SEDOMAR-310731 format. One record per residue (C-alpha): y, z, x; residue in one letter. Coordinates in steps of 0.02 Angstrom, whole numbers, plus 50000, padded with zeros to 5 digits. Layout:
% residues N
YZXA
...
END
This chain:
% residues 484
537805680154870M
538875665254923F
538015653655048D
539305649455182K
538315633855228N
538435626755053E
539605611855042R
539965610954856N
541845608954833L
541865610154644S
542745627154649L
544095620354764L
545235622754614I
546925630854594D
546555646254489F
547765641554351Y
546705626154313E
545275637854267L
546345649854165T
547165635454072M
545475627454038S
544765643953976N
546225646253857N
546215628153798F
544405630853750M
544815646853657L
546195637253568D
544935623953518E
545745610153620K
544195606253723T
544005588653653N
545845583953656T
546025567653751I
547425567753881A
548155556054011C
548725562154181F
549595552254317D
549625555554502M
551205549254587F
552395554154726F
554275555554722R
554825551254899S
554185542455055I
553915552455215P
555065549155364D
556305540355249N
555145525455257G
555075510455143G
553265511455083Y
551645521455083C
549855515555101I
548535520054972M
547035529255048A
545735542255000G
545045534354841L
543255533454907E
543235552254940Q
543935555654766L
542545544954693I
541235554554792D
541935571054730F
541945565754549I
540175558954560K
539545575454628N
540585588454538I
539505602354468H
539575621154454F
538095630654525T
537315646754466E
538205655054611S
539875648054551D
539585653854373I
539035671154431E
540575672654541F
541755668154399L
540825679554279K
540875694854392E
542625693354463N
543685686354323H
543945687654136N
543265671054078F
542505668353908D
540615665753901K
540885649453806K
541945642753949F
540685648154081L
539315639253983D
540415623853979Y
540575624254169L
538715626954189K
538385610854091N
539905601454155F
539825582454152K
541285571254194F
541645558554057S
543415552454092C
544105535154125D
544915533354295V
546125519554345F
546825517654520S
547745506554641I
546495501454775E
546495508154953E
547525498455079G
548855493054955Y
550685497554984P
551265510054853I
552955516754804F
553785532054724P
553645535554538K
552255523154501E
550585530054442P
549355527354583I
547925535854491V
547775538754303T
546455549954224I
546095548554038R
544855559953952G
544535577553885P
545925589153940I
544785601554030L
544005587854137E
545725581254184C
546255598554239L
544705603254339L
544875588554462I
546745590654491E
546725600154656T
545405589554741M
546255573654681L
547925578954751L
547345586054917L
546215571154950T
547495557654914L
549015567054978N
548185569155148H
547485551755174Q
549005542655104I
550095552755222L
549065548655378I
548775530455330A
550645528355306T
551055536655472K
549745525955558S
550485510155481S
552215514655544R
551545517955719I
550525501955722C
552015491555664L
553075499355801S
551775493955930A
552265475855894N
550525468555906G
549845480456038K
548255489855995D
548395507955939V
546995520755953L
546945537055855E
546705550955983F
547045566455878G
545325573855842A
545675590155935R
547415592455862R
547065589655678A
547225603755551Q
545385607555535G
543825597055550Y
544075588155383D
545835583955441G
545085576155596S
543705566255510I
544665559955359F
546265558355460G
545345546355575A
544775536455423R
546555535355357A
547235530655529A
546045515855537I
546605510355363I
548395511455423G
548045499455566G
547275508555714C
545905498555800V
544845513855835G
544735532755848T
544135545955970S
543205554955829C
541355551355850T
540875558455681L
542085546155601A
541085531855675E
539445539055611K
540175542655439T
541255527355409F
540665514255533G
542325513155624V
542505509655813P
542635524455932T
543425524256104F
543505536556247G
543555537156436T
543795552856541M
544875568356550S
545715575956702H
544245587756724S
543145573056776W
544325569056920V
544505587456967Q
542615589656978M
542525578657133F
543155581757310D
544225566057303T
544995555557169E
544205539957242Y
542475547857231E
542795552357048A
543305534557006F
541895526557104K
540595537557019T
541305533356849W
541235514856886A
539425516856942K
538895524756778H
540085515556658S
540415498456735P
540865490756565N
542015505056515N
542945507556676C
544585514656612I
545205526656746L
546425541056715L
547665539556858I
548925553656830D
547895568856885T
548835569957050Y
550075555757073N
550075539356976V
550825527557103L
550375535757269K
548605541357229S
547885536657061G
548315518157057L
547815514257240P
546125522857213N
545855513757049A
546245496957128I
545025500557269K
543645504257144V
544065489157036F
543865477657185K
542165485157223E
541485480957049I
540385465757065K
540585459856885D
542295451856887K
542295451256695N
542025469956678A
543155479656560N
544365488456678I
545995497456655G
547045512756690V
547655526556576R
549275536256602I
549465552556508D
551105559256577S
552745554256656G
554025540756618D
553025527556522I
554265513456546T
554525516056733Y
552695519256774L
551945505156672T
553155492456746K
552695497956921K
550825498556883V
550805481256803R
551745473656949K
550545481257077I
548975476756977L
549565458756963N
549965457957148S
548155462757180E
547525449157064G
546995461656930L
547895453056788Y
546535457556663H
546605476256698A
547305484956544K
548625498556542I
548345512356415I
549625525956384V
549535542156286S
550465558956283N
551325564156120S
551785546756061L
552495541755892D
553305526355816E
555025530455887H
554435533156066I
553385517356058I
554845507255991T
555975513856128N
554815510956276V
554385493356218L
556235489356198S
556455495256378E
555115483156438G
553625494856458A
552035485656506E
550745493056388V
549165485256317D
548525499956214I
549345515556144F
548315531356117G
549195541855985V
548635559655950G
549415574555865E
550965566055798R
549865553955702L
548415564855644I
549615578355579T
551055566855533S
552085579255632K
553805572455586S
553485575255399E
551775582855365P
551835583055174I
551745568755051L
552075579254896G
551095569254769G
551015577254597V
549885576354444Y
550735576554275K
550245575354093L
550955559154022C
550105557253853A
548905564553725L
547875556653586Y
547835563953411D
546285565453302E
546565547553241N
546625541053420N
548495537953411N
549405539353578L
550725553053590I
551815550753746P
552305566653838K
553765569253956I
554385582754074K
556275584754086I
557195592854230S
558965595654290E
558375586154443N
558295567954388N
556955564354517N
555775576454428K
555885568354257I
554195560454223T
553785543654146I
552835545853984S
551405535753912G
549765527953963F
550355515454093K
549895502554223T
550795494154368V
551125475654399Y
551695468554565R
552885453954540I
552775439854669F
553875424854705D
552825409254669S
553675399254807T
553305410754954N
552085423654879H
553175438154936M
553325453954831A
554915455454727I
554665472054636A
553395483054549D
553475484654360L
552765499554266I
552245495054089T
551245502153946N
549415499353985F
549145485853854D
550755476353891E
550565458653956E
551865449354058I
552255431554004D
552395421954167E
553075406554077T
554695415254031K
556065422954139P
555785441454174L
557245453654173T
557075467854296L
558285482554286F
558505499154373D
557855513154260P
559335524454303I
560745512254339F
560285499954204T
561745488354242W
560835483454401K
559845468654337R
558935453654406K
558205438954309I
556645432454394V
555975414854368K
554525405754449N
553515421554476F
551775428454446Y
551195446154409A
549665455054480V
548995470554391K
548685483754525L
547625496254430H
545735494354438K
544535503754327K
543565515854436I
542615526354307F
542185521154130D
541805536454023K
541205545654177G
540155531554251E
540775524054415C
541055505254394V
541895502054562Y
541175499154735K
542265504854879S
542515492555023P
542115498255200S
543505506355300V
543665490955410M
543795480055254E
545145491455185I
546075489755352R
546105470955326E
546665473155145I
548115483755208K
548575470655337K
548515456755206R
549475466055071E
550825473155184L
551175455655249S
551775451255074K
553295462455096F
554875457455188W
555215465755355R
556755473755280E
555585484455173I
554385489255312T
555595492455455R
555655510155526L
557495514055510E
558525512255351N
557285501255258P
557875491855106Q
557335500254943T
555905491454857Y
556205492054671F
555015500254549V
555625496554373D
555055499854195L
554705486854063S
556015486753926E
554745493353800T
554225507953910L
556035511753957W
556545512653772N
555095524253731E
555595535953872N
557415535653821Q
556905540753645N
555945555553713L
557385560553825L
558565559953677N
557345569853571K
557155584353693Y
558845584853779S
560125585653638N
560605603353684D
560265601953870Y
562085603653928I
END
């Protein structure tokens, strides 16, 4: 009988991965070495970049993947799997090499962000967890980054715990939001799990529990003098909430106490301007103004452009669900095999949709920087063993419109892929979430504002080395002679 309290995710597998693996084994392809790439084809919200996130959870899954007696019994009783395959699952041990771009780094369409190399069955059996883990956290980290950039230096808190799609969406969404730039989250379990800051004040029910709003605020200040952020829109922001808050603030003996007001409804621009003016007139210059209520990067940009006086934005469901575009759409595709003599055999998928044609081969990604200002110029996908000679000019060209070329001089190249697993053994230590947040801040600063702006960003180029491009053209010519 299945134990509902068991938290083994090894069978979180699309069923076809099991049927394919079973049949590969029957076809004696168990030991065939394959290479798979995870990549995505487009950026959510028509943005200019994404942020890598979720690698630590992928590592944890791979370290712990195993199939229990219960799993084997379930597959045996309910489906037509060969005994040899079930025995393989019972004794499963991951032995692949894993290469990945690190968390916090900006990433772009078409480039392999994770590459798995190893026995074909092992590559297949981690596909679903790899995709759902990275697709989710990259999506939320990217949305968070957009929102934090729109805040123009103001702090952003992730307030979406109750609106996420499930508890894992809340916990890991909070993690990704911090990576993207949020200074904290409302999700307490995220603090316990990842060591990230949590924040919270009161809800309207606190105010409603008391006979008067003033009594509610005064009681709060009594019990939480160093976290005296008062919610002032339960009844009327300017005529009731703010006057009562000011009265309580002036009664606090510690003049350095952390005080502020939160507004969760109404016209943000109008109300915050009024509130700031009145707080300043009362000498409460250090009182913070926090706003929430269905915010996103566009609303934040608009209210700030209108002169809203906001110190902190609390962003909930539109961040934690990436409401405007809630799917990243990352894919996992076979890109190469090795024959019995360990020779690499590139593999390609061709489609009538040019965007779905894959890039063959065992590859890596270089980021090309201008040596004079250390700003990113382009990403270059190469064969894994290719080296870039920084002493010679580098020709970059668009893989589709090859006449679009740029000769780069005075540059340096940084290889983005790190080895995460070596023959199944983890050789990488994940930074803390707060360290990844700083990595994201550092790495994103190396891109021009034209790339990171919210609306109509300039396209950041991801090109192929000439060697890799020629190999892919040969495959295209080989398989597409009779395509039209």
